[in-house]
C-alpha positions, 0 to 999 in steps of 0.5 A, spaced: 636 493 487 630 493 493 624 490 490 619 496 492 612 492 495 605 496 495 602 496 501 595 498 502 593 500 509 588 495 513 583 500 512 582 502 505 583 494 504 577 493 508 574 499 504 574 495 498 572 488 500 565 491 503 564 495 496 566 489 492 561 485 496 556 490 497 556 493 490 558 487 486 557 480 489 552 480 493 547 483 488 550 477 482 548 472 487 540 474 487 538 469 483 540 464 489 535 470 494 529 468 489 530 461 489 530 462 497 523 466 496 520 462 492 521 455 495 519 458 501 512 462 498 510 455 495 511 451 500 507 456 506 502 457 501 501 452 496 500 455 490 506 457 484 510 463 485 512 468 480 518 472 481 517 479 478 524 482 481 528 482 486 535 487 489 540 488 494 541 494 500 544 494 506 544 500 510 550 504 513 551 501 520 547 494 519 552 488 519 548 485 514 545 486 508 537 484 505 533 481 498 528 485 497 523 480 493 517 481 489 513 475 486 505 475 486 500 467 484 501 465 477 494 463 478 494 471 480 498 476 478 493 482 481 497 481 489 505 482 488 508 480 495 513 483 497 519 478 501 525 480 505 531 475 505 537 476 509 544 476 505 546 468 508 540 466 504 535 466 511 527 468 510 526 474 514 519 475 512 513 476 507 507 480 506 503 476 503 497 475 507 496 482 507 496 484 500 491 478 498 487 480 504 488 488 501 486 486 494 479 484 497 478 489 501 479 493 496 475 489 491 469 489 496 470 497 496 469 497 489 461 496 490 461 501 495 464 505 491 459 504 485 454 505 489 455 512 491 459 514 485 458 510 478 461 506 475 469 507 476 476 507 472 482 504 475 484 510 478 479 512 482 480 510 488 486 505 492 485 502 500 490 500 504 490 496 510 493 494 517 492 488 521 494 485 529 500 482 527 496 476 531 492 476 525 497 472 521 498 467 525 492 465 527 490 465 519 491 464 513 492 464 506 484 460 505 481 465 510 479 471 507 478 479 509 472 478 511 474 472 516 479 476 518 474 483 519 469 479 522 473 477 528 478 483 528 474 488 526 476 493 532 484 492 530 483 492 524 485 500 520 482 503 513 486 508 509 481 510 503 484 514 498 479 516 492 480 521 486 473 524 483 471 528 477 466 534 480 460 534 475 460 542 475 463 548 478 457 548 483 458 541 485 460 540 492 454 540 496 452 534 492 458 530 493 458 531 500 452 527 500 456 521 498 462 523 502 457 523 509 455 516 506 462 514 505 463 516 513 458 513 515 459 506 512 465 506 516 463 507 521 459 502 522 464 497 520 467 499 527 474 500 525 480 501 530 482 506 525 480 510 518 482 514 514 478 519 508 482 522 503 477 524 496 481 528 490 475 533 487 478 535 480 475 540 476 469 538 471 473 541 465 478 534 466 473 530 463 473 534 456 481 532 457 481 525 459 485 519 454 482 512 454 490 511 457 488 516 463 482 510 465 489 505 465 492 509 470 492 507 478 490 512 483 496 515 484 498 515 477 492 520 476 493 524 481 500 525 480 498 526 472 492 531 474 494 534 480 494 542 477 486 540 476 485 538 482 480 543 486 479 540 492 481 535 497 476 532 503 480 530 509 478 526 515 480 521 519 477 517 526 482 513 531 478 509 536 483 511 541 483 518 542 478 521 545 478 528 540 477 523 534 471 520 537 467 526 539 469 529 531 466 522 528 459 524 533 458 531 531 458 528 525 450 528 524 448 532 517 453 532 510 454 539 513 458 537 519 463 536 513 465 542 510 470 543 516 474 537 512 475 541 505 480 545 504 
């Protein structure tokens, strides 16, 4: 009696090996990538780090996959850095400096926000920032955001998001005064680019806020209470765009900002 052998086409065999590697093997050994990232961070920045989480992905068509790892300094859990490690356990990138300087900018901006609106909760604002790539080579972890800003302000971008609860249904003229002061503050910094998005919520929202709402961050608060949003102020400035520069120069009083509300 002849023996029958199972024949698997090479294409399907390759497909099986790929699936086993990309979806089982590489995710299983993610702890090795975490060790690579942790060692790299601690040697580069001279402090202990804690790994938060990691995942593995491989984009369609890419030859190799990437481990995405999140970690924070042991002494400062508010700085959550993203690290990428290749599937062959080589460091690709980290954004620790950017996230450190971003946190410092947000702490600095909290003073500006308080001066405009008084006390604030976690949901009140969020500031993103971008730097020229060469800044990460010229500066290190001992430098602060202010250090970088003082020499690179015209290459830095600030993107500001804010949540503001109106005091009354006729409060927008009053709120535009604050928006005007904020725009002038950003203008004085001579940034490469800045944008401001302020979400204004109905005054009745105050009556329904819970203690848990006060602990929400900007995005969480916006998602939860979007149906209570009344107006949005949206303005941007780009130092490389003539039309944008004219728009900024045309802002003489708070009334000139009315056109940026919808």
